N, C-alpha and C positions, 0 to 999 in steps of 0.2 A: 778645733775644726779639722776636717779631714785633710786639708791642704797643708797643715803645719809641717808634716814630715818633708814634704816637697820643698817648702820654704827653707827649712833649716838645712837640708842637704845642699841646696843651691848656695846658701850663704856661707856655709862651712867650706865648700869647695872653692869659692871665690877668695875667702880669707886665707886658706892654705896656699892658694896660688900666689896671693900677695906676699905672704911670708917667704916663700921660696924665691920670688923675684927680689925681695929686699935683701935676703941673705946673699944671693949671688952678686947683688950690686954693692953692698957694703963690706962683704967678707966677714961680717960678724958671726960668731958662733953662739951667741947668747940666744936661747930659745925664746921666741916671741910667743906670748900666751894667746892661745886660740880659745875663745869662750865656748862653754858647753851650750847644748841646745836650750837648756833651761835658763841660761844667763844672757841670751841674745835679746837685749831690750833697747839699749840706747848707746850712743857713742860715748857718753860720759862714763857709763859702767865699763865699757871696753877699755877706756883710758885708765881707769882705776885698777883693772886687772893686770896691766902691764907692769913689770918690775922696774924699780928705780934704775936709771942708767948709771953704769959705773964709769963710763968714759964718754968722750965726744962721739965715738962711733956708735955706741949703743943709743945715745941721745938722738942721733940722726935716724937710726933705724926706727925708733919709737915714733918720731915725727912723721917719717915716711909712711909708717903703718897706719897711724891714726888718720893721716890725710887720705890714704887709700880707702880706709873704711868710710870716711866722709864721701868719697867719690862713689863707692858702691851704693851707699844708701841714697845718694842723690840720683844715681841711675835707676834705682828701684822706684823712686817717686816719679820718674819720667817715663817709665815703661808704659806702653799703651795697654789699655784694658781690653780693647777690641779693635778690630780692623775690618775694613771693607775689602772683600776679595772679588775682583772683577772676573767676569766670564772670560776664558782664554780667547784671544782674537781668532784663532783657528776655528772656533765654534760659533762665536757670536757674529762675526762678519758675514759668513755665508747665510746665516739666518736673516740678517738684515737685507742682504741682497735678494733672498727669496721673498721677503715682504714687499720690496719694491717691484720685483718681477710680477708677483701676483697682483699687485695694485694696477700695474700697467695693463696686464692681461684682462683684468676686470673692466677697465675703461674701454678697451677696444671691443671686448665681448658685448658690453651693454650698448655700445654704439652700433654694432652689427644687429643686435636684437631690435633696437628701436627703428632702425632704417629698413628692416625687412619684416613687415607685418604679415600675418597670416589672414588673408581676406576671407576665407571660408570658415574661419574660427576666430573672428576678431575679438570676441569677449574672452576666450581662453588665452589668446596671445597677450591681451592687455593685462589680464590678471597675472600671468606668469612674469611679464616684464616688471610689473609692480613688485611682486615678491622678490625677484632677483635684485632689484635696486635696494629693497629693504635689507636683504641679506648682506649686500655689499657694505651698506652703512653700519650694520651690526658688526661685521668683521673688522671694519676700520676702527670703530670705537673700542673693540676688544683688543686690537693689535697694537695700537699706538702706545699705550702705557707699557708694553713689553719691549720697547726699543732698547732700553739700557738696564737689563736685570743685573742684580748683584747678589753675592753671597756674603755672609757675616761670619767672623770667627772671634770667639771670646777667649779670654785668658783669666779664669777665676783665680789661679794661683797668684797672679800679679795683684789682683784685687785684695786678696788676703794679706799679701806682703805690705800693702799700703795702708789698709784700714783695719786689719784684724791681726795685729802682731801678738805673738804669745806673751802672756804675762802682763798685758796691758788691757785696759777697757776697750771693748770693741768700738770702732769708729764707723761701722756699717750703718746704713740708714734703716730706720724702723719701717715695718711693712704691716699694714692692716689687711686681712684677708676677709672678703665678703663671700658668704655662701648662701645662695637662695634655694629654698626647698620647694619641692613639688607638692601637689595635693596629697593629703594623707592617704596612705594605703594604695595609691597608684604606683608608688615606688617603694621598694622594700627599705625599711629603716637601716638594714645592714649596709646598704649602698651609701646612705648618708654617713654612717659611722666610719666606713672605710675612707670616705673623702676627708672627714675630719682627722682621722688618725694619720693619713698621709700628710696633712698640713702640719700637724703637731710634730711630725718626725723629720722635718726638713733639716738639711745641713746648714743651719743658720743660728746665730745666738738667740736663745729662747726669749730673752728679755726684749728682743727687737721684733717679736712676732706677736700679733693679736688676731684672733679669729672671731668673727662675728657671724652668727647664724640667724638669718631672717626667716621667721616663721609667719608666713602670710595667712595661715589658717588658724593660728593660735591653738595649735593642737597639743594636748597634754602628752601624747605619744612622743612628739618630737623632743620636748623638754626632758622626759624620762630617758629617752634614747641618748641624749647628750650627757646626762648624768652618769649612765652606765658606761658610755664611751670614755668619759673622763677617768673613771676608775681603772679601766683596762689600759688607758694611755700611760699610766704610771708604770706599767710593766712593759708595754710595747715600745715606747719611745726610747728608754735606755738600751733595750735590746737592739734597736735599729742603729743607734749612734755608736754602740760598742763594736758591732760587727759590720757597719756600713751596709745595711740591708737595702737592696734594690729589687723591686720597687718598694716604697715604704707603706704600701697598702697591704694589710695582712691577707685579705682574701686573694689578691692577685699573687702575692709572694708564695703562699702555701699551695696554690693551685697550679703554679707553673711547673712544667716537667723539664727541669734542668739539673745539672750536676752542680750543687752548691759548693762542693769541695774542690772543684777543678781549679779555680783561680783564687781561692781563699788562702791567705797567708797567716791567719791567726792560729797559733799552736793549740789553743784550747777549743777552737770552734768545732772541730770534728768530734771530740769527746763529749762536749756538752750537747751537741746536736743529737748524737747517738743516745745519750741519756734521756733527752727530751722525747725521742721517738719511743723508747722503751716505756717511759712514763705515760705517754699518750695511749699506747696499746693496752697497758695494764689498767689504766683508769677507765678506758672505754669498755674493757671486758668486765670490770667490776660494776660499772653502772648498768650494763645490760643484765648482769646476774641479779642485782638487787632491785633494778627497776627504779632507782632513785638517784638523785644527784648527791654524791658524797664529797663534794668539793670542800665542805666545812669539817669533814672528819679529821680527827687529830693526826692520823697517819698521813693523810694527804697534806695537811698543813706542815707537818714535819718534813715530808719529802719536798714540798714546794719551797720551804725555806732553804733546804739543802741545795736544790737546783737553782734557787733564786730566780733571776729574770730569764733564764734560758729555757724554761718550760713553757714558752709563750704559745706554742701551738695548741697545747692542751687547754691553756687558759683562754685562748681565742675560741676554741670550741665551746667552752663554758659560756663565754661572752655571747656567742651566737644563740645559745640556748636561752640566755636571759633576754635577748632581743626578741626571739620568737615568743617568749612568755609575755613580753610587753605587747606584742602585736595581738595575741589572743585576748589579753586583758582589756585593751583599749579599742578593740575592733567594734564593739557595740556599746554605744554610750547609754547609760541609764536614763530613764525618763526625767529624773530630777537634775541630771547633769553631774559632772565630775566635781569632786571636792578636793581641797588641798589638805596637807597634813594637819593644819590647825582647825580643820572643819569648815572653813569658809568656802563659798562656792568658787570654782575655777573661773577666772575672768573670761576665758575664751569659750565658754559653753555656747555662746551665740557668736558665731564667726563673723557676722556682719555688724555686730554692735558690742564692742568691748573696749576697755581701756588699754592703753599702751603698757607693755610689760618688758622689763629688762632684768635679767638675772646674770650676775657674774658667776659662772659655774666654776671656773678655775682662774685664779689670779697668778701673777708673777710672784709666787711664794718662795721659790727656791733662790739661793744665792746666784748672782750673775757670774758669768765667766764661762769657762770650759766644762763646768759640771754637767755631766751627761744626764743627771736626774732633773735638771731644770726643765720646766714645761712652759710653753707659751700660754698666753691668756685666752680664755674661751668665754664668750658672752652670748647669751640667748636674747634675741630682740624680737618683739612682736608689736608692730606699730598700732596705734589706735584706729579703730574702724567705727564709723557712724553712718546710719542711713542718710541718704541725701548728698553724700560726698563722693566724688569720683577719685579713686585712689591711684590711678595711673599705673596699675599693674606692676610689672617688674621694675620699671624705671623709677616709680615712686618709692618702691621698697629700697632700691639702691641709694636713692637720695636720703632716705631716713637713716640708713647705715652710715652714710658720709657724715651726717650731723652727729650721730651718737658716737661714732669713733673719734670724731674731732674733739669731743669732750673727755673721753675716757683714755685714749692713747695718742690720738693725733699723729698717726704714722705718716711719714713723708710720702710714702707710696702706697697704692691700693692695688690689691689683686682680687679680682672677682671671678668666682667659679660657680658653675651649676652644681646641684647636689650630687649628680652622678659623674662629676668631672674630677677624678682623683689625680694626685701628683704621681707621676711615674718615675721622676728623676729627682732625688733629694737635693741636688745642686741647682735646682731651678732658680732659687732666689739669687744665688751668686751669678748665674748666667745673665739674669736681668740687670743686676747691679753693675755689671761690666759696662753697660751702656748708660744707665741712669746716673751713676756716680762718676762717670768720666768727665773731668773738667773741660775737655775739648768738645763735649756734646751738651751744651747748655740749653738747646732748644728742643730737647726730646720730651714729648708729652706722654708717650706710652710706648711700651715694648710688647708687641703682639707675637704670640707663639702659635704654631699650627695646631689644629685639632686632629688628634689621631684616634681612630675608632677601633673598637674591638667587638667581637660577636658578629663579624661580617663573613659571608661565605667566601671560599677560596677564589671564586671567579668574580666576586663583587658585581653581581648581575645588575644592581640598581645604582652603581656609582656612589656608594656610601662614603668611600674614602675621599672622594672629591680631590684626587691628587693633582689634577691640572690646575685647580684654583690655588691650592696650598703650595705646590712646588714650582709653579710657573708664574701665575698672575701676581701673587703677592711679592715674589722676588722682583718682578718688573716694577711694581708700585714702590718698592723700597729704593729703587734707583732714581725715583723722582722726588717725592716728599714723604714717602712712607706708606705702609699698608693701611687699610681700613681698620677701625675698631670693630671686632667681630662679636663683642658681647660677652665673651668668656675667655679664660686663659690669657689674660692681658694684665700687665703691670702699668698702672696709671699714676702719673704725677699729680698729687692732690692739688697743687696750686693751679696747674693747667685745667684740671677738671672743675675748679671753682671759679672759672671766668677770668683768670689772669692771662695776659699775653706774655711773650718771652721776656719782656722788660720788667715783669712782676708788677704790673699796674692793671687793675681791672678796667676794661674799656668802658664799662657801663657806669662808672662812678666818677665823681669829682676827684681829681688827683691831689687835692690839697691835703686830704686825710692821710696821704702817704708820706708827707714831708718829714714827720718825726721818725718814720720807719726807715727812711733812706739814710738817716744819720748813723745807723748801725752798720758795722762792717759786714762784708759779704765773703763767705768762704768759697772754696773751690767747688762745693756742691751746688752752688747757686742758691743757698739758703741764707737767711739773715740771722745774725747773732749779735747780742749785745756784749760789750766788754765787761759787764758785771758778772757776778757768780750766779749759779742757778737759783740759790736761795733768795737773792734780792731781785732776780730778773722778773719773777711773776708779780711781786708787789709793785715794781716800777711799771710793769705793763698795765696792771689794773689802774694805777695812778694815771698813766698816760691816757687810758680809756676815759677815765672820769674827767680829766682836764680837757680831752678832746671834745667830750659832749658839751662842756661849758663854753669852750673857746670857739668851736666850729659846730654849732647845732645843725646847720644845714648839711654839712658833710657827714655828721654822725647819722642824721636821718637817712641819707643816701646809703650808708652802710647797712642800716636796718632794713631798708627796702631791698637791698641785695641779699643779705644773709638771714634776715628775720630778727625779731626782737629777743635776742638772747645775748647778753654781754659776754658770757663765757665763750659762746660760739664765735662771736666777732673777735675776741681776744685770741682764739686758736688760730685765726688766719694770719696772725703776725709772726708766729714762731713755728718751729717744727717740734714734734714729739709733744709730751704733756707737761712741759716745764711751766706753762702759763697757769696751771691749776695746782701747783704744789702746795699752795697755802690754803686751798679750798678743802673743805671736808668732803668725805665720801657722800654724805647725805645731800650736800649742796650740788655736787656734780650729778648724782643720780636724779635729783629733782629737776635740774636743767635738762638732763638727757630725756626724761619723760616728757618734758615740755616740747622739745624739738621734734618728737615723733607724734605729736598730736595731729589730728586730721585737718585742723584749720591753720597749722603753722605756716604753710606755704602760701597762704592767701596774701596777695599784694606784695609778693617778694619775687626775686628773679629765679627762684628754684624751678627748674624744668624749662625755663626760657633761655637763660644765659648762664646759669650756674648748675653744675651737676649733670646728671643724665637728662637729656632733652626730651620733652614730651611732644606728642603730635603724630607718632607712628608707633605701631606695635613692634617695629624693628628700630627702636630709638638708638641702638648702638651706632648705626650709620650716621644719624643726626649728630650724636655726641662727638664722634670723630671728625665729622665735617666742620663742626663749630670750632674745634681746637685747631684744625688745619687752616681754617679761614683766619684765625688770629695770628698766624705766622709760625705756629709750632710745627714740628716734624715728628714722625714716628719711625720706629725701627722694627724690622721683621727678623726674628731670631729663630733659626731652625737647627738645633743641635742634632748630632748624629743619633743620640739616644732620645726617643720621644719624651717630651717634658710632661705633657698631660695626655690622659686617655679618658674616653667616655664611651658610653654604650651607643651603638648605632640603632636606627629604627629596625623593628623586628621584621617587617614585611613591606611589600610594595605600597600597601594602603597607608601605612604610617609614614613612609618616605614621601609619598605624594602630599599628604597633609602637612608635613614639615616644610616642603617646598612652597606649598600654598601660603603658609604663614609668612615666609620670607618675601614672597612675591607681592602679597597684599600690602605689606609694610612699604615696599618700594613704590607701589602705586600711590600710597598715601603721601609719600615724600614728593613724588613727581608733581602732584597737584597741590602742593603747599607753598608757603612763602620761602621755605628752605630748599626748594629745588635747586640743585647745583647749576642748572642752565642759567638762572638769573641771580642766584644768591652769592654773596661774598666777593663781589667785584670791588677793587680798591683795597682789599685785604692782603693776606699772605698766601692765598691759594694759588699754586702754580697751574699753568695751562694744562699740562698733561695730567696732573692730579685732578683737575676739574673734569677732564675727559673721562678719567676712570670713575669718578663719582657719577657722572651722567650715565655711563654705561651700567652702573650698579642700580640705578633707579628706573631706567627706561627699558631694560631688557624684557619685562613681561609684554610690552607692546608688540614686540616682534613675534609673539605667538600667533597673531592674526595672519600675517603672510605665511607663516610656517604651516598653519592648519590648512590654508587654501592650497599651498603647494603640495601637501601630502594627499589632498583629494584630487588634484589635477590628473595624476596618472590614471586613476580609475575612470575619470570622466573622459579622458582621451581614448582609452581602450573601448569603452562602452558606446561612445558616440562616433567612433571611426574618424576622429580628427586628432590633430597634434598641435602642440604649441610652437613648433618650429616649421618654417617653410620646407617644402620638399627637399630631402637630403641632398646637399651639394658638397663639393670638396671644401669650399670655404667654411661652411657650417661645421663640417667634421673637424677641420683644423682648429677652429675657435673652441669647440667643446673639448677636444683633446687637450688643448693648452690650459684650459681652466682646470680640468681634472689633474693634469700634471702639476700645475702650480699648487693645488691644494695638497697633494701628497708630498711634494717637495718641501713645502712650508711645514707640514706636520712632522716629516722625518727630521728636519733640522731642528725643530723645536724639541723633539724627543732627545736629540743628540746632545744639546747643551744642558737640558734640564735633568736628564737622567731618569725620567719616568719610563715605564715600560710601554710597549706597543699595545698591550691589552688594556692598560689603564687609559691610554689615549683613546682607544676605540670605545671603551665603556663610557667615557665622558661624552663622546659624540652621540652615542646611543641615548643616553639619558637626557641630553640636551633636546633631542627630538621628543622623547617621552614627556618631559616636563613642559615643553613648548605647546604640545597639543592637548594638554590636560590642566595641570594646576596654574600655569602662567596665564592661560586663557581665562579660567574662572577668576583668577585674582584681579583681572582688569575690572570686572563687574563688581566684585566684592569690595575692592578698594574704592571705586567710584561711589558706590552706595554709602560707604563709611564717610567719605569726604563730603558728599552732598547732604546726607541725612544726619551725620554726626552720630551714627548708631555704634554701639559697642558690640559688633559682631564677635561672638565667642568662637575662637578658633578651636579646632579639634585638639584635644590633649593626647599626646603620645603616651599610651599606657604600655608598660612593660611588665612582663610576668614576674612574679616573685619566686617562681620555681626555677632556680638556677641550674638544676640538673636536667631539665627537659631540653630536648633538641629543638632548634629553631627551624621552622618550616619557611624557607625563604620564598617559596612560590605559593604561599597561602594567600588567597584572595579574601578580603573582607569587604562588606558593602560600603561603597562610597561612590558618589556621582562622578568622581574624578576618573573612574575606570571606564566610563561609557564611551567617551570620544575616541580614545586609543583603540578600544575594542571594535568600534564601528569602522574606523579607518582600516584595521586589519581585515575585516570581513569584506568591505567593498573592494579593496585591492586584490584579495584572494578571489573574489567573485569575478573581477575584471580579468585576471590572469587565466582563470578557467574558461571564461567566455572566449578569450582570444585564442587559446589553444584549440577549443572546440571549433571555432570558426576556421582556423587554419586547416584542421582535418577535413571539414566539410567542403571548403572552397579550394583546397589544394595548397600544396606547400609553396606555390609561387606567390601567395599573398603574405608569406611570413616575413619577407625582407623589409617591407615598409613598417611592419609592426615590431621589429626587433628592438628599436630604440625605446618604444613605449613599454615593452616588456621589461627592459632593464630599469627604466624609470620607476615602474610600479614595484618591481622586485626590491629596489633599494629602500623604498618606504617600509616594506615588510621586514627587511633585514634590520633596519634601525629600530623597529618595534618588536624585535625578536624576544625580549624578556616577557612580553605579554603572550606571544605565541607559544613560547616554551612553558609558560604557566598553564596555558590551555592543555598542552599535551601531557605535562607531568602531573598536574593537580586538577584534572578536568572534573572530578567529582566534588571538589571544594569550591567551585565557582558559584556564587549566588545566582539563582535563576533570574533575578530581576535585572542583572547586568546583561545576560544573554538576550532577554526579551527586549529590553530597551535598545540594545545594539542592533538586533535584527529588525526592529521596527524602523529605526533611523536608516539602516541600509536599504530596506525596501522602499521607503519614501524617496531616498536619494535615487534609486534605480528607476522609479516611475517618472521622475522628473527628467532623466537624462537618456533613458533607453527606449527605443521604439519597441512595440509589442512583438515584433518578429525579428529579433536581432540575429537568430541563428539560421534563418532561411536565406538561401542563395538569392541575391538581388539581381534582377534582370530588367533592364529598361529597354522598351521597344523604340522604334524610330519616331521621330518628331512628326506628328500628324500634320502640322502646319507646313512643314518643309516638303513633304512628299504628296500631300493632297489625298484624293480619293484612291490613288493607286496603292496606298499602303496596304 
């Protein structure tokens, strides 16, 4: 491992210091043997290395030295793997004071608004007060979980010193990685390949990592892509581990414009990299000259053998050519369907009606240990699909992988990633294990990492980075009970995911079936082990299962109701890793694995209800995290300095709005379900502020209604010559100024402790308004329809271009109904501002004073919707005409309802005829 040098240096320095102290203390001049780096294994070996004492003084020196070594190793075992770093009081206390100050100001401001109605515009006043009360509730729900934010610091070197000592079998926990693929050809296979290669290249023992790729479309292209990727991995992975390549994604590594020699300390790296560049140039020139791929030519084979694994860049280019060839080959399926190598039809020719498929593309074939040529396991999985069955989309696919992986590798922890979500930091697994393997953190169910995006414009016009959520909100949740499960970039504890509470007892089962399990001792990881050897453990386990079925038939039936009718799957829940299946043949395991991914396996079981990913919402990740937190588990938010994961951001505003619509619709589904955090989980382990955070996560689309009304009010006020506040008074000005001051003070202090930039904070505010008046509003109706009609509304798929060299047009508009409402708001507010200015010119500048506040009010709406306005100005020829027509139509209808037919004519009212009579 890469941390071995750090470990050995620290140990050697401590032992040398111990020797010097002992020599000063005893006065002995006999040299005390210091073990070499390769010999530091155990205290017994250190004792054997010491010379036989010649006298009593040397005997005391040896005793003192061995005792001191025991003390050092004991300290190593006690070193903390992670720690919680609180925000400095000089930053967090002023922030809390600003929260209280703003809350008090809001109370008094709302009191003033309620007690001072506008009689000539009672409807506008009532609507504005309603909106302001809703905004206050929204702010309170968002602010309360931020009361005690924390930071985390990890120490991977301490983890390796404790569980991954040189020369010994690794004691690190095993990890199963789940990768879910997108629809074929909507995402380039090279993206999937880079994600897989980054997983296989992590700085972690290869025998402890297994990667499972779930192909929901049973596409032949995906399987062939994985096979080609596996061949290239045999060259790329050793290159990464030899030179500690960061990031381990080849596309990202070769495309970054950095000086790779600046901090590299390997003496051969510069020479081999130069040879690799020369080889790349020569091979590219030769290929262009001949017009063919000469990678199999004898000269290239000879040069490739000479340069070995360091000519990876050229090999990666050949690898990309192979992938492009596969795309061309499988782009158009033949009428009779695809066939396999043996001539039989490909089972996935009908994507909606096919058998389950499992193929172990790459097994743990290399010797275990520090061998850099060892590769993790790679498995292709496509679950069975049949007409008439609802397969629960991504959540169902993840549950299928949970069951398959339990039979094949049974990793203690699970990492799930999207197909475009590659690992950017090879030490990711070590960062997560610092929390999950810490004996002091027995109740951690998952470790969530932030999502960092690439392909975003420098100004981040549409808030793709979502910095406020990842750098502020999640840190606040971590100070309570932990962050939400975000659906990707998360390490989950398998036992917590499978319905266990922190005491390792399933809440939904009769606890008698755990009696024999509790007899086994428990180690510091929180896992159960037997005192027997690995060879006899599996046979005893199967025997216990058989005895359990005969002795406790009702309890065993409860286990089958929970996990399904698979004895091997039930056996896997008793132990960690794959020791339960060491006596089973590969055919038996694969037969059981095919059985657990059948389309009817989950019927009459707890899968999707209490076990695994929870069904009931298209954003089932929130439900899954809520279930685990309600059982008493807690989660951890880890945000290293170097981004751990990276993924592609939406290409334009239309894709971004569709993405937000997908999330908001899932929140509405949860809000009107039995799992709504307002009434779910009482009497469990869910803390109050954590419940508030979950309530805010599912109720936020509802606040789009008052936001939409409030954004239309400025135009209504300007066009109707009315205002939502009583005639301007000193008291009204004071309260408005205090509210504005509290908003900016709270925002400034939030920026101060979190470290986010002012631009990121402002982009977040802008996109909150954009999302509120568009996707959040539509999500209310779409979510309600899905709840009432139980329809499977298909959400828009975010398609990304396969041409990675083309520039991204960030202001490109594509047709979507989500663009109509924001465009309409911009038009009516611009219309109102122009009408107000024209009226001031006609009626004289004396009428400007009462309209100034309304002008500021309307201008603030336009400023918040600035990305739309900028899109109009920058890409005006790319705006679909249907958006302009619909927006103009709505704006005209709005104006006819609120504006008199002579708004720009000077209004003059004569004397009252009834008052003056016929003398008028």
